[in-house]
C-alpha positions as CSV (number, residue, x, y, z in Angstrom):
1,M,-16.3,12.7,10.1
2,V,-13.9,11.1,7.7
3,K,-12.3,8.2,8.5
4,I,-9.1,6.4,7.1
5,R,-10.0,2.7,7.5
6,L,-9.7,-1.0,6.0
7,F,-12.1,-2.1,3.7
8,R,-12.1,-5.9,3.6
9,T,-11.8,-7.9,0.2
10,G,-10.7,-11.4,-0.7
11,A,-11.9,-14.6,-0.3
12,I,-13.1,-16.5,3.0
13,K,-10.0,-17.0,4.8
14,R,-7.8,-15.5,2.4
15,P,-8.4,-11.5,3.3
16,T,-6.7,-8.4,1.7
17,Y,-7.6,-5.0,2.7
18,R,-7.8,-1.6,0.6
19,I,-6.8,1.4,2.9
20,V,-9.9,3.9,2.3
21,A,-11.4,7.2,3.3
22,M,-15.1,7.2,3.9
23,D,-17.5,8.5,6.3
24,E,-17.1,7.0,9.8
25,R,-21.0,6.9,9.6
26,N,-20.9,4.2,6.8
27,R,-20.7,0.7,7.0
28,R,-17.5,-1.4,6.7
29,Q,-18.4,-2.4,3.0
30,S,-20.3,0.9,1.8
31,R,-19.2,3.9,-0.5
32,V,-15.8,4.8,-0.4
33,L,-14.5,8.5,-1.0
34,E,-11.2,7.4,-1.9
35,Q,-8.8,4.3,-2.3
36,L,-5.8,5.2,-0.8
37,G,-3.8,1.8,-0.8
38,T,-3.8,-1.8,-0.4
39,Y,-2.6,-4.2,2.9
40,D,-2.1,-7.9,2.0
41,P,-1.7,-9.7,5.5
42,R,-0.7,-13.2,3.9
43,S,1.8,-12.3,1.7
44,G,4.7,-11.1,4.2
45,A,2.1,-8.2,5.1
46,V,2.6,-6.0,2.0
47,I,1.3,-2.6,2.6
48,Q,1.1,0.0,-0.6
49,V,0.2,3.5,0.1
50,D,-0.4,6.7,-1.8
51,E,1.4,9.2,0.6
52,A,0.1,12.2,-1.0
53,A,-3.1,11.5,-0.9
54,V,-3.2,10.0,2.8
55,Q,-1.3,13.5,3.6
56,K,-3.7,15.3,1.4
57,W,-7.0,13.6,4.0
58,I,-5.3,13.9,7.1
59,G,-4.7,17.5,6.1
60,Q,-8.5,17.8,5.4
61,G,-9.1,16.4,8.9
62,A,-9.7,12.7,8.1
63,Q,-8.5,10.3,11.2
64,P,-6.9,7.1,10.8
65,S,-8.2,4.2,12.4
66,D,-5.9,2.8,15.0
67,T,-5.1,-0.2,12.7
68,V,-4.3,2.1,9.9
69,R,-2.3,4.3,12.0
70,S,-0.2,1.1,13.1
71,L,0.4,0.3,9.6
72,L,1.3,3.5,8.4
73,K,4.0,3.9,11.1
74,R,5.3,0.1,10.3
75,R,5.5,0.9,6.9
76,K,7.5,4.2,7.6
77,K,9.6,2.4,10.0
78,A,10.4,-0.1,6.7
79,L,11.1,2.5,4.5
80,A,13.5,3.8,6.8
81,A,15.5,0.6,7.5
82,A,15.8,-0.5,3.7
83,P,18.4,2.4,2.3
84,A,20.5,1.5,5.4
85,S,20.7,-1.9,4.8
86,A,21.0,-1.7,0.7
């Protein structure tokens, strides 16, 4: 089964993450099917996601991990609130 999950990058104690689609049997740092976005928890929790690619993978049966699911919800809330304050 394909999972949408985080792939850790960055230096020691300075993590950044890629949001990727990969086989759930693979280790965290192994072969990636597709990179879907990035997440930087240190710089104000910046989340960048290719929504079309995420929806394509979910449509094909990929399951987001709990963390990625919460990041996508947080990003959706932030996007919904942004036009109201502008």
